[in-house]
N, C-alpha and C positions, 0 to 999 in steps of 0.2 A: 678592266672592269672596275668600277668604283669601290673603294673601301671606306667604311664608316666606323667611327668609334662613338659609342653612346654611353653616357652615364645616366643610369635609370634610378629614380628614387621610388623605392617600393612603398605603396600606399599603406596607411594604417589599416587595422582590421584584417591584415593578412598575417599568418603566423611568422613568415620569414621576415617581414618588415618589423613587426612588433618585437620579436625575440632578438633579432640582430641589433635593434636600437637599444634594447634593455641590456645587452652584453656587447658593447661596441668593440671590445678587444677580440671578440670571437670571429673566426673566419668560417663561412659556410661555402664550401666548394661544391657546386652542382656538377656532378659527373655525367649524369644522364637524366632525361625527363621525358615522360610520355603523357600527353593529354588524353583523358578518357571522356566518358559520357557524364559531364558535370563534375568530374574530379580530375586530378592530375597526380601522377606518381613520380617521385624523383629519388635518385640515388645521391646521397649527400655525404660529403666528408666534412666532419666538424673538427675544428682545431680551437681549443679554448683552455684557459687555465682552470675554469670551474665547469668541467663537463657535466657533472651531475646537476648543477643548478640550471644549466642551459637545457638539459633534457627535461627537467621538471617543468620549466617554462613552456617548452614545446608541448608537453602532454596536457598542459592547462589551456592551450590555445583552442579557441572555438572552431577555427577553420581547419585544424589538423585532425583528421578522423582516424588515422592509423599511423603508428610509429614503431618500427622494428629496429633494434640495435643489432647489426650484423657482425660487427667486430668492435673491440674496445681495447685501448691501451692508454697509457698515461698521456693526458692532454689531447687525445684523439679518439674519434669514434666514427664508424662507418654506418650510415643510417639509410633506411628506406622509409620515406614519408609520403603519405597520401593526404591531399588537401582538397577541400571543396572550392577553393578560390585560387586556381593556378593561373594568375593573371599573365605572367610572362610567357608561360607555355601557350595560353590561349592566343595572345597577341601574335606570337611567332607562327603558330599553326594557321591562324586565319589569314595571315599575310603570305603564307607559303615560304617563309624565310626563317628557318631555324637558326638559332645562334650557334657559334662555334663553342664547343664544350671541350674541357671544363671551363667554367667561369666562376668568379668569386663574388660573394655578397658580404659586405662588411657595413655595419652601422647603418643599415637601411638602404644601401646603395649597391647596385650591380653595374659592372662595366662589361659591355659587349663590343667585340670587334667583328664586323660583318663584311663579307665581300659579295656583292649582288648588284643586279641592274638597279638603276635609280628608281624605276617605277615600283620595284619591290620594297626598296627602302622607304619610299613615300607611303606605300600601303601600310608598312609597319608603324610609321608615325601616326597614321590615321587610326590604326587599331589601338595604339597606346592612348590617344586622345579619347577614343570611344570608351575605353575601360577606366579612364581617370588616372592614368599612369603618367606622372611627370618625368621628363627626361631632358638632357642637354645633348646636343650634337657637338662632340668635341672636335671632330674633323670629318670632312668628306673629300676624298682625293682619289686620283687615279692610282689604283694599286699596282699597275704594271711599271710605273716609273721607278728606275733604280734608286733614286733618292728617297723614295717612299717605301722601300722594301720592308722596313721594320716599323712597328707601331712606336709611338712616342716613348712608352714605358720600356719597350724592348731596347730602343736606341739608347736610352739613359742608362740602363743596366749594362749593356755591352760597353758603353763608353767608360763607365765606372770600373768594369772588369779590366779593360785595357789599361786604364790609369793605375790600377792596383797591381798590375803584373800578372793577372790570372792566366793570361794566354802566353806568358813568357816561358822559356825553357832554360832552367827549371822554373816552375811556377813561383811567382812572387807572393802569392797568397792562396789559401784554400777557399773552397766554396763557403765554408763556415765563417772564415775571416771576412769574406766579401759580404755575406749576409749581415754580419754584425756591423760592418761599416755603413751599410745602407739602411740599417734598422728594419730589416725584413726577416720573416721566418725563412729558415734554410729551404724548406720544401717549396715555398712560394718563389724564392729566388731561383731555385733549380728549375722550376717549371718555365719561368720567364726566359732564362738562359737557353734552355732546351728548345723552346719554340723559336727564339731568335736564331739560334744556330741552324735549326731545320730550314728556316726560310733562306738563310744565307747560302747553305750548301745546295739546296734545290735550285736557287737562282743561278749559282755558279755552274751547276751541272747542266742546266737548260742553256746557258750561254755557250758552254763548250760543245754541246750537241749541235747548236745552231751554227757555230763556226765550222764544225766538222761536215756539215751539209752544204 
């Protein structure tokens, strides 16, 4: 089944687009999202150096009608946000093609990796165009091919981990060391590495089961 990677530019006049561009260093990780009747509710993990300033900007956004801080610690907050303009949720809901979560939004851009029939992907593109959401198709390829097992980002991180000795015994570097080398937050790197390892292990297990039959 085809796999696609999209880079989506969040329009102005949406809280997540405006606030993430105002604080380009902040990371908004969308953990879950539910479209409703004219609104959308999302569970959001915020990582930022100035969490209070980001929260103030969110509260001032016209399209954000409710904001609850569920957890809080230095540089991080877990939020529940309700918006009147959930464009990404609307597009995915109308196309019947929900994005894989979690996904990150930084500086007004979101990156989605999707595995779906081509007609569903085409419908998603039409919904984006209808809603005025600009996007780039980074790739569209057969997800079953072994050489396409990982996304570009996952492949880059795994290659960097191999070069740094992360998978050596004993390890040549820690996850923190690798994050520093790659200029990534440790939590972000950990998520990418985990997803890549999950794909590799599941692919290996499927191959072994197939050989066994």
